[in-house]
Structure formats: structure tokens, C-alpha cells
C-alpha positions in Angstrom: 83.0 156.0 125.9 84.1 152.6 124.6 87.8 151.8 124.6 89.3 151.7 121.1 90.3 148.3 120.0 93.9 147.5 119.2 95.0 147.9 115.7 97.5 145.7 113.8 100.5 147.8 112.6 103.3 146.0 110.8 102.8 142.7 112.7 102.5 144.4 116.1 99.1 145.2 117.8 99.0 148.7 119.1 96.3 150.7 120.8 97.4 154.3 120.4 97.9 155.8 117.0 100.4 158.6 116.6 102.9 160.2 114.2 105.8 158.2 115.6 104.3 155.0 114.3 105.4 153.7 110.9 102.0 152.8 109.8 98.5 154.2 110.6 95.2 152.4 110.5 93.3 154.8 108.2 90.0 153.1 108.6 89.1 151.8 112.1 86.6 148.9 112.4 83.0 149.8 111.3 81.5 148.8 114.7 83.8 151.1 116.5 83.1 154.0 114.3 79.3 153.7 114.5 78.9 152.8 118.2 78.1 156.4 119.3 78.2 160.0 118.2 81.2 160.7 120.4 83.0 157.7 119.0 82.2 158.7 115.5 83.7 162.2 116.1 86.9 160.6 117.6 87.0 158.2 114.7 86.8 161.0 112.1 89.6 162.9 114.0 91.8 159.8 113.9 91.1 159.2 110.2 91.9 162.8 109.4 95.1 162.7 111.6 96.3 159.5 110.0 95.8 160.9 106.5 97.5 164.1 107.5 100.5 162.3 109.1 101.0 160.3 105.9 100.7 163.3 103.6 103.2 165.3 105.7 105.6 162.4 106.1 109.1 163.8 105.9 111.1 160.9 107.4 109.7 157.7 105.9 111.0 154.3 106.5 111.7 153.8 102.8 111.7 156.2 99.9 111.4 154.7 96.4 112.5 157.0 93.5 110.7 156.0 90.3 107.0 155.2 90.0 107.2 152.8 87.1 105.9 149.2 87.3 108.9 148.2 89.5 108.7 151.1 91.9 105.0 150.6 92.4 105.4 146.9 93.1 108.1 147.5 95.6 106.1 150.3 97.3 103.2 147.9 97.7 105.4 145.2 99.1 107.0 147.5 101.7 103.6 148.9 102.7 102.3 145.3 103.3 105.2 144.9 105.7 103.9 147.9 107.7 106.5 150.4 106.5 106.0 154.1 106.0 106.5 154.4 102.2 107.2 157.5 100.1 106.9 156.8 96.3 108.3 159.6 94.1 107.1 160.0 90.5 109.7 161.9 88.6 107.1 163.4 86.3 107.4 161.1 83.3 107.3 157.4 82.6 110.5 155.6 83.7 112.5 154.6 80.7 111.9 150.9 79.9 109.5 150.5 82.8 106.1 152.2 82.2 103.4 151.1 84.5 101.5 149.1 81.9 104.4 148.6 79.5 104.8 144.9 80.1 101.1 144.2 79.4 101.3 146.2 76.1 104.4 144.3 75.0 102.8 141.0 75.9 99.7 141.9 74.0 101.7 142.7 70.9 103.6 139.5 71.1 100.4 137.5 71.5 99.0 139.1 68.3 102.2 138.0 66.5 102.0 134.5 67.9 98.4 134.2 66.8 99.4 135.4 63.3 102.0 132.7 63.1 99.6 130.1 64.3 97.2 131.0 61.5 100.1 130.7 59.0 101.2 127.3 60.3 97.8 125.7 61.1 98.4 123.1 58.4 100.8 121.3 60.8 97.8 120.4 63.0 95.6 119.4 60.1 93.8 122.8 59.9 93.4 125.1 56.9 96.1 127.7 57.1 95.8 131.3 56.0 98.0 134.3 55.6 97.1 136.8 58.3 96.3 140.4 57.5 97.4 142.4 60.5 95.8 145.7 61.3 98.5 147.5 63.3 96.0 150.3 64.4 93.6 147.6 65.7 96.4 145.8 67.5 97.6 149.0 69.1 94.1 149.9 70.2 93.5 146.4 71.7 96.7 146.8 73.7 95.8 150.3 74.9 92.3 149.0 76.0 93.8 146.3 78.1 96.3 148.7 79.6 93.5 151.2 80.4 91.5 148.4 82.1 94.4 147.6 84.4 95.5 151.2 85.0 93.4 151.7 88.1 95.5 148.9 89.8 98.5 151.3 89.6 96.6 154.6 89.9 97.9 157.3 92.3 94.5 157.3 94.1 94.6 153.6 94.9 98.2 153.8 96.1 97.4 156.7 98.4 94.3 154.8 99.7 96.6 152.0 100.6 98.7 154.3 102.8 101.5 155.1 100.4 102.7 158.7 100.3 102.8 159.5 96.6 104.5 162.6 95.4 105.5 164.0 92.0 108.7 166.0 91.3 112.4 165.7 90.7 114.2 164.6 93.9 117.8 165.8 94.5 120.1 164.5 97.1 121.6 167.2 99.4 123.6 164.9 101.7 124.2 161.2 102.5 120.7 160.8 104.0 118.8 163.9 102.9 117.1 164.9 99.7 114.9 167.8 98.5 111.6 167.4 96.7 110.2 170.8 95.9 110.2 172.7 99.2 110.3 169.6 101.3 113.4 168.2 102.9 113.2 164.4 103.3 115.3 162.2 105.5 114.2 158.6 104.8 115.7 155.6 106.6 116.5 154.0 103.3 116.3 155.0 99.6 115.7 152.6 96.7 116.5 153.8 93.2 114.0 152.3 90.8 114.5 154.8 88.0 114.6 152.7 84.9 117.1 152.7 82.1 117.3 154.6 78.8 118.2 152.9 75.5 121.9 152.9 74.4 122.4 154.9 71.2 125.5 153.7 69.4 127.8 156.2 67.6 126.9 155.1 64.1 127.5 157.7 61.4 124.2 159.0 60.0 122.0 157.6 62.8 121.2 161.0 64.2 120.0 162.1 60.7 117.1 159.7 60.6 113.9 159.0 62.6 114.6 155.7 64.2 112.8 153.5 66.7 113.9 152.3 70.1 112.2 149.6 72.2 110.4 152.3 74.0 109.1 154.2 71.0 108.2 151.4 68.7 105.4 150.4 71.0 103.5 153.5 69.7 103.8 152.4 66.0 100.5 151.9 64.2 101.7 151.2 60.7 103.0 148.1 58.9 106.7 148.3 58.4 107.8 147.1 55.0 111.5 146.5 55.9 112.7 146.8 59.4 116.4 146.6 60.2 117.0 145.7 63.9 120.4 146.8 65.3 121.1 144.8 68.4 121.3 141.2 69.8 119.9 141.2 73.3 116.6 139.5 74.3 114.5 142.6 73.5 115.9 142.9 70.0 115.3 139.3 69.2 111.8 139.3 70.5 110.8 142.4 68.5 112.4 141.1 65.4 110.4 137.9 65.5 107.2 139.7 66.4 107.4 142.2 63.5 108.3 139.5 61.0 105.3 137.4 62.1 103.1 140.5 61.6 104.2 140.8 57.9 107.3 142.9 57.9 110.5 142.0 56.2 113.1 142.0 59.0 116.8 142.0 58.9 118.6 141.4 62.2 122.1 142.8 62.7 122.9 141.5 66.2 126.6 142.0 66.7 127.0 140.1 70.0 123.9 137.9 70.2 122.2 136.9 73.4 125.2 137.0 75.8 124.7 134.9 78.9 122.8 132.1 77.2 124.0 128.6 76.2 125.7 129.0 72.8 124.5 125.6 71.6 120.9 126.6 72.2 121.3 130.1 70.8 122.3 128.4 67.5 119.0 126.4 67.6 117.0 129.6 68.1 118.8 131.4 65.3 118.1 128.4 63.0 114.4 128.5 63.9 114.2 132.2 63.3 115.9 131.8 59.9 113.4 129.1 59.0 110.6 131.5 59.7 112.1 133.9 57.2 114.1 136.4 59.3 117.3 137.6 57.7 120.2 137.4 60.2 123.5 139.1 59.5 125.7 137.2 61.9 129.3 138.3 62.5 128.4 141.7 61.2 127.8 145.3 62.4 126.1 148.4 61.1 128.9 150.7 60.0 126.8 153.6 58.6 123.3 154.9 58.1 122.7 156.6 54.7 119.7 159.0 54.8 117.6 159.1 51.6 114.6 160.9 50.4 112.7 157.7 50.4 113.7 155.0 52.8 117.1 154.6 54.5 120.3 153.0 53.4 122.0 150.8 55.9 125.7 149.8 55.4 126.7 146.5 57.0 130.4 145.4 57.5 131.2 141.8 58.0 133.9 140.2 60.1 136.1 139.7 57.0 135.9 143.4 56.1 133.4 143.1 53.2 130.4 145.4 53.2 127.0 145.5 51.6 124.0 147.8 51.7 120.4 147.4 52.7 117.3 149.4 51.7 115.3 149.8 54.8 112.0 151.5 55.5 112.6 151.8 59.3 115.4 151.2 61.8 115.1 149.9 65.3 118.0 150.4 67.7 117.9 147.8 70.5 121.4 147.5 71.9 120.7 147.5 75.6 120.2 150.2 78.2 122.0 152.5 80.6 120.8 153.6 84.0 118.7 156.8 83.9 120.2 158.6 87.0 120.5 162.2 85.7 119.6 165.0 88.0 119.6 163.1 91.2 122.7 164.7 92.7 124.1 161.3 93.7 127.6 162.7 94.2 126.3 164.7 97.2 125.1 161.4 98.7 128.6 159.9 98.3 127.4 157.4 95.8 130.2 156.3 93.4 130.1 154.9 89.9 131.9 151.8 88.8 135.4 152.5 87.5 135.2 149.8 84.9 131.7 150.9 83.7 131.5 154.6 84.5 127.8 154.9 83.6 126.8 152.2 86.1 126.7 152.4 89.9 129.2 150.6 92.1 127.1 148.0 94.0 127.9 145.4 96.6 126.4 141.9 96.6 123.4 143.1 98.6 122.5 145.7 96.0 123.7 148.7 98.2 125.6 151.6 96.7 128.7 153.0 98.3 126.2 154.8 100.6 124.6 151.8 102.5 121.4 153.8 103.0 120.8 153.8 99.2 120.1 150.7 97.1 119.5 150.3 93.3 117.3 147.8 91.5 116.1 147.3 88.0 117.4 149.5 85.2 119.2 151.7 87.8 121.3 148.7 88.7 121.8 147.4 85.2 119.1 144.7 85.6 116.9 144.9 82.5 114.8 141.8 82.9 111.6 142.7 84.9 111.3 139.5 86.9 114.9 139.6 88.0 114.6 143.3 89.1 111.4 142.5 91.1 113.1 139.6 92.8 116.1 141.7 93.7 114.0 144.5 95.0 111.8 142.2 97.1 115.0 140.7 98.8 116.3 144.2 99.6 113.0 145.2 101.2 112.6 142.0 103.1 116.2 142.3 104.5 115.6 146.0 105.5 112.6 145.0 107.6 113.9 141.8 109.0 111.5 139.4 107.2 114.0 137.6 105.0 117.5 136.3 105.1 118.1 135.8 101.4 121.1 137.4 99.7 121.2 138.7 96.1 122.6 136.0 93.8 122.5 136.5 90.1 122.9 132.8 89.5 119.6 132.0 91.3 117.5 134.2 88.9 116.5 132.8 85.6 117.0 134.7 82.3 114.3 134.5 79.6 114.0 135.3 75.9 110.2 135.4 75.1 110.6 134.1 71.6 109.2 131.0 70.0 110.8 128.6 70.8 111.5 130.2 74.2 115.0 130.3 75.6 115.8 130.3 79.3 118.7 129.6 81.6 119.7 129.7 85.2 123.0 129.2 87.1 126.0 127.8 85.4 126.1 127.8 81.6 128.1 125.2 79.6 130.8 126.9 77.6 130.7 130.1 79.6 133.7 129.1 81.7 135.4 125.8 82.6 133.0 123.6 84.6 133.9 122.3 88.1 135.5 118.8 88.0 133.0 116.0 88.0 130.1 118.1 86.7 127.5 116.0 84.9 125.8 117.4 81.7 122.3 115.9 81.4 120.1 116.3 78.4 116.5 115.8 77.4 114.9 116.4 74.0 111.5 117.9 73.3 111.3 115.5 70.4 110.6 112.8 73.0 108.0 114.9 74.8 104.4 114.0 74.0 103.0 117.5 74.6 105.6 119.0 72.3 104.7 116.4 69.7 101.0 117.3 70.0 101.7 121.0 69.6 104.0 120.3 66.6 106.9 122.1 68.4 109.5 119.4 68.8 112.6 121.6 68.1 114.3 122.1 71.4 116.1 120.6 74.3 116.8 120.9 78.1 120.3 120.7 79.5 121.0 120.5 83.2 124.4 120.7 85.0 124.7 118.8 88.2 127.5 117.8 90.6 128.3 114.2 91.3 126.2 114.2 94.4 123.1 115.5 92.6 123.2 119.2 93.4 121.7 121.3 90.5 124.3 123.8 89.3 122.5 125.3 86.4 120.2 124.6 83.4 119.4 125.8 79.9 116.2 125.2 78.0 115.0 126.0 74.5 111.6 124.9 73.4 107.9 125.5 74.1 107.1 126.5 77.7 110.8 127.2 78.5 110.0 130.0 80.9 107.6 128.0 83.0 109.9 124.9 83.1 112.9 127.0 84.1 110.9 128.6 86.9 110.2 125.2 88.4 114.0 124.5 88.3 114.7 127.8 89.9 112.4 126.8 92.8 114.1 123.4 93.0 117.5 125.0 93.2 116.4 127.5 95.9 115.0 124.7 98.0 118.1 122.5 97.6 116.2 119.7 95.7 118.6 117.1 94.3 118.4 116.4 90.6 117.3 112.8 91.3 114.1 114.0 93.0 113.0 115.5 89.6 112.3 111.9 88.5 109.6 111.7 91.2 107.6 114.7 90.0 103.9 113.9 89.5 102.8 115.8 86.4 99.6 115.7 84.2 100.1 113.8 81.0 101.1 115.0 78.6 103.1 117.9 80.0 106.0 120.0 78.7 107.5 119.8 82.2 108.1 116.1 81.7 111.5 117.0 80.4 112.4 117.5 84.1 111.5 113.9 84.9 113.6 112.9 82.0 116.6 114.8 83.4 116.0 113.3 86.8 115.9 109.8 85.3 119.1 110.5 83.3 120.9 111.4 86.5 119.7 108.3 88.3 120.9 106.2 85.4 124.5 107.5 86.0 124.6 106.2 89.5 126.1 102.8 90.2 124.5 100.8 93.0 126.5 100.8 96.3 127.4 97.8 98.3 124.3 98.1 100.6 122.0 98.4 97.6 123.6 95.3 96.0 123.0 93.3 99.2 119.4 94.5 99.4 118.8 93.5 95.8 120.4 90.1 96.4 118.3 89.6 99.6 115.1 90.4 97.7 116.0 87.9 95.0 116.7 85.3 97.6 113.4 85.8 99.3 111.6 85.6 96.0 
């Protein structure tokens, strides 16, 4: 009988498969399987045993609680590293993190952007028209796209890739053990990827009406005549603009608006939203909801104490999220909550809880921007399995608001706190960017903070393509690229990213030539 070839398992070539290994080769090479009848029998036995060992896995390398988009992505990453992975679906979609939720939201926003493009086509010399949105058709289009991508995240595919996928409510019974049904699990490490539920403020009368949250409004299939949006985070602003562009009258009552972003650029965004026709009640809060037979009364109180009422058809509450950790028995795992924020976990800089065998990412850790949660989770997994040395650093992850114009920031923010001595504030305007001019979207600017020696400390961008441009800056910061090097970027022309070369050139213009440079220049002049 032919000797079985070695099989690559987690970066190590092994010959013998067994339950002690962290990964099993479920499908040996075809030539080996078909070489002889006896080999085929052994191969089938090995395949059966590998599948059985994965199905009966009680001590996985990593257990991920929460099978939303984030949990699935992290499970696939850990599996690619050769880890034994158990992914637990708690029986319902994770709040704020359904598997295809981001695609549905992006599809809705794209419909709103297209409607606005029709409305403003005259700027580019085209005949403009008032769009006639069909919310049912928009919803069906989003559902179709989600259904087409659903197999990518399907349970069957994950199992075929070697992930142990189970459904049920896990409960911790000790520092390292948890129960799932009748099974007792003892994973090497647990990652909480459980999502986060919307915050519901204590507004008198709110519990007497049917209101939307960011999770439930995705299922709306009707045009909303007057939507009042309560909240000022990125999700609230994005939904307010999208529904207004699709024909609804929208009043935004933000309270604190877009914390963590550059105040100067937030003002630019609010001005643009107001020009589109959004009603924005700045320095005001919703003080009461007044149920009526038809519609809903909304009482607003301003900073000076004055009040006025609104007649709303619908209300959207989008005031942020709280970790959804109920029923996990975290106290038995010696996991403590933050004293200053009792509904949030106490986490160290590496994302670990007070039990170092348990980490939290995404909504469970108070991270409500998907790209940031995915990056944090990837760093945790890489460190667990020795493939990365990066540490969690909130200042290295960009923040986005997917509005038009887009708003993005990373690192230090001007005005958030006193800047280090010698910090340079560099600016570039989209009004001077040829691509922005061609698009008719010249309202916006880029701002970069740098040390005297050229280290990039932070940046804020408002304008078209803000998300893509800030991502390039994030990479430059991670790689330690000095700001002057941005001037050397080779970009297609025209390009929105040319604001980066403007910033690089602005930095170089602040530098005075040193003695050696002056001598070199004089020598070149002398030599003609």
C-alpha cells in the first residue's frame, strides 16, 4: 500500500492525522484517494474520522460566540491559520451585525445617492428630474443582493471549511468552561462577537408608539412623510440623509453630534445637509413623545429652555448601542464590567477582559464601526496564534461617516485636546482638486497634523472619496511614512487622492534648507 503523503496543517507538514491535531485535512489529494481500492477505503475512513473529530470538538483552540458578519469573518481568519474553531450561533441575528446587513445598508444608501444624482444632474449639464422612489422595489433589490451572497456565509460552507458550527445559548460555568446544550466546552480562548443592541432613551411617551431603530428600519417598505431622527452618531446622520434623498421630510434632533470628529469639518457637513433640505435642530433634545390617533407629536426643548412641537409620521431612535451580553453568565467566568460604564466590559489595551482567556470585539467591546471591529478582531487572532505583533491602538483605526460629502478621521483631532508643541496643521482644499471639480463636488477639505520632523499624527477629511483617501493615510501611518513622502505619490490624473500630494507639498514648503542643502545649491549654481 502506498504511503500517505504529508498534509499541511497550520503551516506544519504532518503525516499522521489524529484528534490531537488542531486542524484535519478533510479531503486528501485525489491521486492518493484513487490509487487503489484499499487506499480508497483508508481515505474514506480518514475523511469520516476528520469530520467526526471536528463535529465532536469539545476543546477547540478558539471559540467565537456570535455568528454575525464579524464572527463569521473572524472564524474564517482563525481557520486559515490552522486553528480548531468553534463558532456559536446564539439562535438569532446578532444585534447590529446581521450576516448580510452591511450589504443591505449599502444598497439602500446607493439608491439614495442615485436619487440625489438625478435631482442634481443639471450641475453636469444633464436634464435633472425628481426621482420617484419605490420603497418596495428598493427593499426587494437589497434582499435579492443579500440572497445572492448568503451562500458565502452559509452554515454548510463554514462546516465544509472545517469550522465547527453550532447553534444554542452558551453559558459560562467557570473561568475556562462553558455549556452549550449538553456539551461542556473548554476552549483555549473565547472571543465575544455578540453585537450590540440600540440604546433606548428614557423619553416620556416613547414606549407608547411604534418607533424605528437602525435595526428595524431596514425592513421598512413604505415612503415616510415626516421622519424625526433622534440621535447624532454616524448611523443617525447616514439614515437621515438617505431617507431625505428618497423623498421624506426629515428632522434631525442630534443632541451631541458626531463625537470624535473634527468640529470644523462637522460644521461643513451640517451646512451641506441643510442645503439639501434636512431640518437640523442643533443644541436641542427631544423632551417628550405625544401619541396621537394620526401621527405622532414630538416635543423639542432647546438649550435656552424654549420648546416647540413637531408633527411626525415616524420616529427613528439612533442614539448608539450597548453590548448585548445577556445570558452568558460572564460573572462565573470572572469577567468584570467597567465601573465608569457599568454596561460595558472592562478591557485592557489588547482587547482582553479581566479573564485573559476571554476577549471582546465589535459591539461586545463598544466598537460599532464594522471596519474597526474587524481590524481589532484580526489583531487578537493573529497575536493568539503567533502570526502578528501588532497591538490594539484606537488611534490607528480610521472613523467614517458614509454621508455625501463623506467624513473621515484618524489619529489626533484638532480641538479635541491641546496638540503637542510644534505640531503643524496642514490643509488642502477639494476646491483645488481637478477630480472634485469634474464631479461638481468641491465642498470639502483635508487637514493633516504632523510633528516637526514629518511624522503623521492624525488627519481629518471631508469631501468626495473621504473614506478611500483616509485609508491610504492609515496605511502611511502604519508603515511610518513621513508626510513629505506624500508629495511623491504617483497618482492617475485627475484623482481625489491628489489632496495627499498637496498636503505633502505643504509640509515641504514649511522646511527651511539646511546648511548642507544651501552649499549644494550654491555648488550647482557655480557649476552652471
